[in-house]
C-alpha positions as CSV (number, residue, x, y, z in Angstrom):
1,X,-0.4,-31.9,5.9
2,X,-2.2,-28.9,7.6
3,X,-3.6,-27.5,3.9
4,X,-5.5,-25.0,5.7
5,X,-2.5,-23.5,7.5
6,X,-0.9,-23.3,3.8
7,X,-0.4,-20.1,2.4
8,X,-3.4,-18.0,1.1
9,X,-2.7,-16.4,-2.6
10,X,-5.5,-14.0,-3.0
11,X,-6.6,-12.9,-6.7
12,X,-5.7,-9.2,-7.4
13,X,-8.5,-6.9,-7.9
14,X,-7.9,-3.6,-10.6
15,X,-9.2,-0.7,-10.6
16,X,-9.7,1.9,-13.6
17,X,-8.1,5.8,-12.6
18,X,-7.8,8.4,-14.5
19,X,-4.4,9.0,-14.0
20,X,-3.8,5.0,-14.5
21,X,-1.8,3.2,-17.3
22,X,-0.8,-0.5,-18.6
23,X,2.4,-0.7,-16.6
24,X,0.6,-3.2,-14.9
25,X,0.4,-5.8,-17.7
26,X,3.3,-4.5,-19.4
27,X,5.9,-4.7,-16.3
28,X,4.1,-7.1,-14.2
29,X,2.5,-9.6,-16.5
30,X,-1.1,-9.3,-14.9
31,X,-4.1,-9.8,-17.0
32,X,-6.1,-6.3,-16.7
33,X,-8.9,-4.8,-18.0
34,X,-8.7,-2.2,-20.8
35,X,-8.6,1.4,-20.2
36,X,-6.1,2.9,-17.5
37,X,-5.6,1.0,-14.8
38,X,-4.0,2.7,-11.9
39,X,-4.9,0.5,-8.8
40,X,-3.9,-3.3,-8.2
41,X,-5.4,-4.1,-5.1
42,X,-3.2,-7.0,-4.1
43,X,-4.2,-8.2,-0.7
44,X,-7.3,-6.6,0.3
45,X,-10.7,-7.5,2.8
46,X,-12.1,-3.6,1.5
47,X,-15.7,-3.7,0.3
48,X,-14.4,-1.7,-2.1
49,X,-11.8,-4.5,-3.5
50,X,-12.4,-7.8,-1.6
51,X,-10.1,-10.5,-2.8
52,X,-10.9,-14.1,-3.6
53,X,-8.1,-16.7,-2.6
54,X,-7.0,-18.3,-5.9
55,X,-6.0,-21.8,-4.8
56,X,-5.8,-24.5,-1.4
57,X,-8.1,-25.0,1.2
58,X,-10.0,-21.7,1.1
59,X,-10.3,-21.5,-2.8
60,X,-13.2,-19.2,-3.7
61,X,-13.5,-17.4,-0.4
62,X,-13.3,-13.6,0.1
63,X,-10.5,-12.4,2.5
64,X,-13.6,-10.6,4.6
65,X,-14.9,-14.3,5.0
66,X,-11.8,-15.5,6.7
67,X,-11.1,-12.9,8.8
68,X,-14.7,-13.0,10.0
69,X,-15.2,-16.9,9.5
70,X,-11.7,-18.2,10.8
71,X,-9.9,-15.5,12.9
72,X,-7.6,-18.5,13.8
73,X,-5.8,-18.1,10.8
74,X,-5.3,-14.2,11.8
75,X,-3.7,-15.4,15.2
76,X,-7.0,-14.5,16.7
77,X,-7.1,-10.4,16.4
78,X,-9.6,-8.3,17.5
79,X,-11.3,-6.0,15.4
80,X,-14.5,-5.6,13.2
81,X,-12.2,-6.0,9.8
82,X,-9.0,-7.0,8.0
83,X,-6.8,-4.3,8.8
84,X,-4.0,-3.5,5.8
85,X,-4.7,-3.1,2.4
86,X,-1.5,-4.0,-0.1
87,X,-1.4,-2.6,-3.3
88,X,0.6,-1.6,-6.6
89,X,0.0,2.2,-7.9
90,X,0.9,2.7,-11.3
91,X,0.6,6.2,-11.8
92,X,0.9,7.4,-15.5
93,X,-0.2,11.1,-14.9
94,X,0.1,12.7,-11.6
95,X,-2.3,12.0,-8.9
96,X,-4.3,14.4,-7.3
97,X,-3.0,16.5,-3.9
98,X,-4.4,14.8,-1.2
99,X,-4.3,14.0,2.6
100,X,-5.8,11.5,4.1
101,X,-7.8,11.2,8.1
102,X,-6.7,9.6,11.2
103,X,-8.7,7.2,12.3
104,X,-10.6,9.3,14.9
105,X,-11.7,11.7,12.1
106,X,-12.6,8.8,9.6
107,X,-14.9,7.3,12.4
108,X,-17.1,10.6,12.8
109,X,-17.2,11.6,9.8
110,X,-17.0,8.8,7.0
111,X,-19.7,6.5,8.5
112,X,-17.2,4.7,10.7
113,X,-14.1,4.4,8.5
114,X,-10.5,3.4,9.7
115,X,-8.5,6.6,8.9
116,X,-5.6,5.8,6.4
117,X,-2.0,5.7,7.1
118,X,0.0,4.8,4.2
119,X,3.3,3.8,2.9
120,X,5.3,3.7,-0.9
121,X,8.1,1.7,-1.7
122,X,9.2,2.7,-5.2
123,X,9.2,0.1,-7.7
124,X,9.9,2.2,-10.8
125,X,10.2,5.8,-11.9
126,X,11.1,7.8,-14.9
127,X,14.3,10.0,-14.6
128,X,13.7,13.3,-13.1
129,X,10.8,12.6,-11.6
130,X,9.3,14.1,-8.3
131,X,6.8,13.4,-5.5
132,X,5.0,15.2,-3.3
133,X,5.3,15.1,0.5
134,X,4.6,17.5,3.0
135,X,3.1,21.3,2.4
136,X,4.6,24.8,3.7
137,X,1.8,26.6,5.3
138,X,2.2,27.3,9.1
139,X,-1.8,27.0,9.8
140,X,-5.3,26.3,8.7
141,X,-5.8,30.3,7.7
142,X,-2.7,30.3,5.8
143,X,-3.2,27.0,3.5
144,X,-6.8,27.7,3.3
145,X,-5.5,31.1,1.5
146,X,-2.8,29.6,-0.5
147,X,-5.7,27.3,-1.8
148,X,-7.4,30.2,-2.8
149,X,-4.9,31.7,-4.9
150,X,-3.6,28.5,-6.3
151,X,-0.5,28.9,-4.8
152,X,0.8,25.4,-5.6
153,X,4.2,26.2,-5.9
154,X,4.6,28.0,-2.8
155,X,2.6,25.2,-0.8
156,X,4.2,21.8,-2.0
157,X,7.2,20.1,-1.1
158,X,8.8,18.2,-3.8
159,X,10.9,15.4,-3.4
160,X,13.4,13.7,-5.5
161,X,11.9,10.0,-6.3
162,X,14.3,7.2,-7.0
163,X,13.7,3.1,-7.4
164,X,14.4,1.6,-4.0
165,X,13.2,5.0,-2.1
166,X,10.6,4.8,0.8
167,X,8.4,7.1,1.8
168,X,6.0,7.2,5.5
169,X,2.7,9.0,4.7
170,X,0.8,9.6,8.0
171,X,-2.5,10.8,8.0
172,X,-2.4,14.6,7.7
173,X,0.2,14.6,5.5
174,X,-0.5,16.5,1.6
175,X,1.0,14.2,-1.0
176,X,0.6,13.3,-4.7
177,X,2.1,10.7,-6.7
178,X,3.7,11.9,-9.9
179,X,3.2,11.0,-13.7
180,X,5.9,7.9,-14.5
181,X,5.8,6.4,-10.7
182,X,5.1,2.6,-9.7
183,X,4.7,2.0,-6.3
184,X,4.0,-0.7,-3.7
185,X,1.3,0.8,-1.3
186,X,0.9,-0.4,2.3
187,X,-1.9,1.1,4.2
188,X,-4.7,0.6,6.6
189,X,-7.8,-0.6,5.3
190,X,-9.5,2.6,4.1
191,X,-10.2,4.2,1.1
192,X,-10.7,7.6,2.3
193,X,-9.3,10.3,0.4
194,X,-9.7,13.9,0.6
195,X,-8.5,16.0,-2.7
196,X,-6.8,19.3,-2.2
197,X,-6.5,19.7,-5.8
198,X,-6.8,18.0,-9.1
199,X,-5.1,20.1,-11.5
200,X,-8.6,21.1,-13.0
201,X,-8.9,18.0,-14.4
202,X,-12.8,16.1,-15.5
203,X,-14.0,13.3,-15.0
204,X,-15.7,10.9,-17.2
205,X,-19.0,12.9,-16.8
206,X,-17.5,15.8,-18.0
207,X,-17.4,17.9,-14.9
208,X,-14.1,18.6,-12.7
209,X,-13.7,16.1,-10.1
210,X,-15.1,16.7,-6.3
211,X,-12.3,18.6,-4.2
212,X,-12.7,18.2,0.0
213,X,-11.1,21.5,0.8
214,X,-12.8,21.8,3.9
215,X,-12.0,18.6,5.2
216,X,-8.7,18.7,4.1
217,X,-8.3,21.9,6.1
218,X,-9.4,19.8,8.7
219,X,-7.3,17.1,9.0
220,X,-4.0,18.5,7.7
221,X,-0.8,18.1,10.3
222,X,0.5,21.6,10.5
223,X,3.0,20.8,12.8
224,X,4.5,18.0,10.4
225,X,8.2,18.6,9.1
226,X,8.1,17.9,5.3
227,X,11.0,15.3,4.6
228,X,14.1,16.0,1.9
229,X,14.5,12.3,0.7
230,X,13.0,9.4,0.6
231,X,16.6,7.3,1.0
232,X,16.6,4.0,3.1
233,X,19.1,4.7,6.0
234,X,17.7,1.7,8.0
235,X,20.2,-0.8,8.2
236,X,20.3,-4.3,6.8
237,X,20.4,-7.3,9.0
238,X,20.9,-11.0,7.8
239,X,18.9,-9.5,4.4
240,X,16.3,-7.7,6.2
241,X,15.6,-4.0,6.3
242,X,12.9,-2.0,8.4
243,X,11.5,0.3,6.8
244,X,8.5,1.6,8.9
245,X,7.4,1.0,12.5
246,X,3.9,2.5,13.4
247,X,1.0,1.6,15.5
248,X,-0.9,-0.3,12.4
249,X,2.1,-1.8,10.5
250,X,5.4,-2.9,10.4
251,X,7.4,-2.9,6.9
252,X,10.4,-5.1,5.9
253,X,12.7,-5.6,2.5
254,X,13.7,-8.8,2.8
255,X,16.4,-9.9,0.2
256,X,16.6,-13.5,-0.6
257,X,20.0,-14.9,-2.0
258,X,20.2,-18.9,-2.1
259,X,18.1,-19.7,0.9
260,X,16.2,-18.2,3.5
261,X,14.3,-18.8,6.6
262,X,11.9,-16.2,7.7
263,X,10.8,-16.9,11.2
264,X,7.3,-16.8,12.3
265,X,6.8,-14.1,14.7
266,X,3.4,-12.8,13.6
267,X,-0.4,-13.0,13.7
268,X,-0.6,-13.5,9.6
269,X,2.3,-11.8,7.5
270,X,1.6,-10.1,4.0
271,X,4.5,-11.1,1.4
272,X,4.7,-9.2,-2.1
273,X,7.6,-10.2,-4.3
274,X,8.7,-7.0,-6.3
275,X,12.1,-8.6,-7.7
276,X,13.3,-11.9,-8.7
277,X,11.8,-15.2,-8.6
278,X,11.9,-18.2,-6.5
279,X,10.2,-20.7,-4.2
280,X,8.8,-20.6,-0.7
281,X,7.4,-23.2,1.4
282,X,5.4,-22.5,5.0
283,X,7.2,-25.2,7.2
284,X,3.8,-26.8,8.6
285,X,2.3,-27.1,5.5
286,X,5.1,-28.5,3.5
287,X,4.1,-27.4,-0.1
288,X,6.3,-25.7,-2.3
289,X,5.1,-22.4,-4.1
290,X,6.9,-21.1,-7.1
291,X,6.8,-17.5,-6.5
292,X,8.2,-14.1,-9.0
293,X,7.6,-10.7,-9.3
294,X,4.4,-9.4,-9.2
295,X,3.0,-12.7,-6.7
296,X,1.3,-11.7,-3.1
297,X,0.6,-13.9,-0.2
298,X,-0.6,-14.1,2.9
299,X,1.2,-16.4,5.7
300,X,-1.5,-17.2,8.3
301,X,-0.6,-18.0,11.7
302,X,0.3,-21.7,12.4
303,X,2.0,-21.7,9.3
304,X,5.3,-22.3,10.7
305,X,8.7,-20.5,9.3
306,X,8.8,-19.4,5.7
307,X,11.5,-21.1,4.2
308,X,12.9,-19.3,0.8
309,X,15.3,-20.3,-2.1
310,X,16.1,-18.3,-5.2
311,X,17.2,-14.8,-5.7
312,X,14.4,-12.1,-5.3
313,X,13.2,-9.0,-3.3
314,X,10.4,-9.0,-0.8
315,X,8.5,-6.2,1.0
316,X,6.3,-8.2,4.0
317,X,4.0,-6.0,6.3
318,X,2.2,-7.2,9.6
319,X,0.4,-5.8,12.6
320,X,2.6,-4.9,15.7
321,X,3.5,-7.8,18.0
């Protein structure tokens, strides 16, 4: 048995947010700190939340250490940092209206950071909730005027939000998750966010939270077409639906009903169980792991095909071939 090639289970990291709630405990059963907890960083090697491996050959090691010192676990990929970040977001209240830069802008203006392309899979949402994706200004001058005049209804594109919806969020997309929404987010390993509008909220210090108007005006993609829906229309083939393929990641939804094998066709694979429960085994390690809603793990290079049994739904992410 090659234990070093077994599945890697990171310990999640929780972040308090002014807009967060308690669903990460109440709905997922995580042990979370007191207060409004908005984010669970489930698979992350980012400096602002570097997960520790919970068990097995790599127990106690940070994910960033494995990337730096055991690149063979990740198919000997090149790069100075682990490229992905998987999180669950619990929005009890509205998130700020925001936008993220691309790699080139972030590298120049944010100390060499990656940009932030991301995507959302809706896990739960209150009835009637909408989500902000896209804006209606045609150019920088029009957007600047809308912001200055507070014309948010004219500016923002709102879309209905339902369980199972999926929303790609490209760099340059104005967006905001609304209160009452629980999502699984797959993104580049970046923590750069530019706030356009924050509902005039104040932080713990009693002062309004910082806005980043000039950076936002710089990075908004004015030619982008705003979506009308997050409905998944891609076909499901043998239980697998490709939700998104982009230069940074490929995201799939995988339904397991009984027995299912997922062939090893990746340098590494991030897996999140979003519904149900069952068992997973990596072919090369042969160890069975019980998994359930809220379980996240990494399948490293060389672990072999993944063999699932049970009744569950997964969301997986990998870097493109």
